[in-house]
Structure formats: structure tokens, C-alpha cells
C-alpha positions as a printed NumPy array, in Angstrom:
array([[ 18.348, -30.094,  -5.446],
       [ 17.482, -29.278,  -8.927],
       [ 17.507, -26.036, -10.448],
       [ 13.824, -26.422, -11.945],
       [ 11.61 , -23.419, -11.868],
       [  8.03 , -23.225, -11.053],
       [  6.245, -20.942, -14.389],
       [  4.9  , -17.983, -13.418],
       [  1.392, -17.698, -13.982],
       [ -0.438, -15.944, -17.151],
       [ -2.222, -13.837, -14.331],
       [  0.88 , -12.584, -12.499],
       [  2.614, -11.855, -16.181],
       [ -0.289,  -9.67 , -16.889],
       [ -0.095,  -7.886, -12.997],
       [  3.627,  -7.308, -13.494],
       [  3.244,  -5.548, -16.97 ],
       [  0.789,  -3.522, -15.65 ],
       [  2.725,  -2.694, -12.642],
       [  5.701,  -2.069, -14.782],
       [  3.591,   0.184, -16.6  ],
       [  2.436,   1.946, -13.267],
       [  5.528,   2.527, -11.949],
       [  6.971,   3.901, -15.027],
       [  4.471,   6.68 , -15.145],
       [  4.891,   7.427, -11.325],
       [  8.684,   7.843, -12.302],
       [  7.348,  10.487, -14.463],
       [  5.373,  12.158, -12.141],
       [  8.471,  12.573,  -9.503],
       [  6.902,  10.342,  -6.923],
       [  9.146,   9.313,  -4.251],
       [  9.869,   5.2  ,  -3.719],
       [  8.688,   6.054,   0.076],
       [  5.204,   7.938,  -1.307],
       [  4.727,   5.033,  -3.662],
       [  5.309,   2.302,  -0.791],
       [  3.063,   3.792,   1.564],
       [  0.33 ,   4.431,  -0.567],
       [  0.142,   1.183,  -2.307],
       [  0.324,  -0.588,   1.339],
       [ -2.666,   1.518,   2.463],
       [ -4.723,   1.018,  -0.653],
       [ -3.624,  -2.857,  -0.419],
       [ -5.009,  -2.926,   3.148],
       [ -8.131,  -0.912,   2.464],
       [ -9.016,  -3.329,  -0.158],
       [ -7.923,  -6.525,   1.743],
       [-10.417,  -4.983,   4.793],
       [-13.405,  -4.281,   1.992],
       [-13.01 ,  -8.062,   0.672],
       [-12.971,  -9.364,   4.178],
       [-15.947,  -7.137,   5.042],
       [-14.082,  -4.935,   7.768],
       [-13.063,  -8.21 ,   9.899],
       [ -9.996,  -7.482,  11.278],
       [ -8.436, -10.72 ,  12.023],
       [ -9.529, -12.57 ,   8.474],
       [ -8.071,  -9.418,   6.78 ],
       [ -4.636, -10.086,   8.964],
       [ -4.569, -13.329,   8.18 ],
       [ -4.937, -12.969,   4.262],
       [ -2.144, -10.131,   4.403],
       [  0.326, -12.607,   6.169],
       [  0.657,  -9.791,   9.253],
       [ -0.936,  -9.763,  12.723],
       [ -4.173,  -8.944,  13.654],
       [ -2.302,  -6.044,  16.156],
       [  0.054,  -5.002,  13.507],
       [ -2.835,  -4.382,  11.144],
       [ -4.575,  -2.54 ,  13.72 ],
       [ -1.673,  -0.342,  14.202],
       [ -1.586,   0.715,  10.641],
       [ -4.749,   1.592,   9.971],
       [ -4.985,   3.591,  13.205],
       [ -1.949,   5.511,  11.707],
       [ -3.604,   5.997,   8.446],
       [ -6.845,   7.254,  10.172],
       [ -4.6  ,   9.8  ,  12.189],
       [ -2.742,  10.872,   9.264],
       [ -6.224,  11.372,   7.379],
       [ -7.113,  13.898,  10.273],
       [ -4.437,  16.112,  10.466],
       [ -5.609,  19.672,  11.285],
       [ -5.677,  21.935,   8.459],
       [ -3.366,  24.305,  10.219],
       [ -0.962,  22.136,  10.79 ],
       [ -0.736,  21.021,   7.055],
       [ -0.494,  24.718,   6.08 ],
       [  2.517,  25.284,   8.607],
       [  4.19 ,  22.33 ,   7.203],
       [  3.496,  23.549,   3.229],
       [  4.678,  27.279,   4.086],
       [  8.331,  25.316,   5.771],
       [  8.709,  23.497,   2.551],
       [  8.178,  26.638,   0.461]])
């Protein structure tokens, strides 16, 4: 096998540069890795659903995951956003 490496596209390099700048800002803002990964995944899936007109099978294909996995993750995001305010208040008191 040869050690040939495919050159990275210009577009990929631009995105990488933007991501590095964003990561630096996130680190300065003390955003934890788990928070960053969770938010990135959520936004990535939301955008993929939007591009695919909310069609789960097409979106799952585009993301390279199973449709059931996509459904479970979306359901998890929806249930997390419907957390009652009283529970959020209790959580914040515990951390304070």
C-alpha cells in the first residue's frame, strides 16, 4: 500500500478553520465538552431534518444512522425541552 493522502478540499479547510475559531470561543466561555457535543448533535440533526423536509428515513440515510436511532434522539430532545419549570427550578437550587 502506498502512503498517498488525498488532499483536503478547500471547502473542508474553510469549515475546519471556522470550527477551530468556534471551539476557541466555546472554551473561553467555559462550555464543557459534553455540552458542546450534545448541542452540536442536536443542531446537526435539526438542520438535516430541515433539509430533508422532516422525512426521517431520508434524514437518517443522510446522517448515516438508523431511522429508529434518529427517532429516539429526536424524542429525547423533545422531552428535554418539555421539562417542567418546577423541575428546572429544583435542579438549579441543588446546584446553587
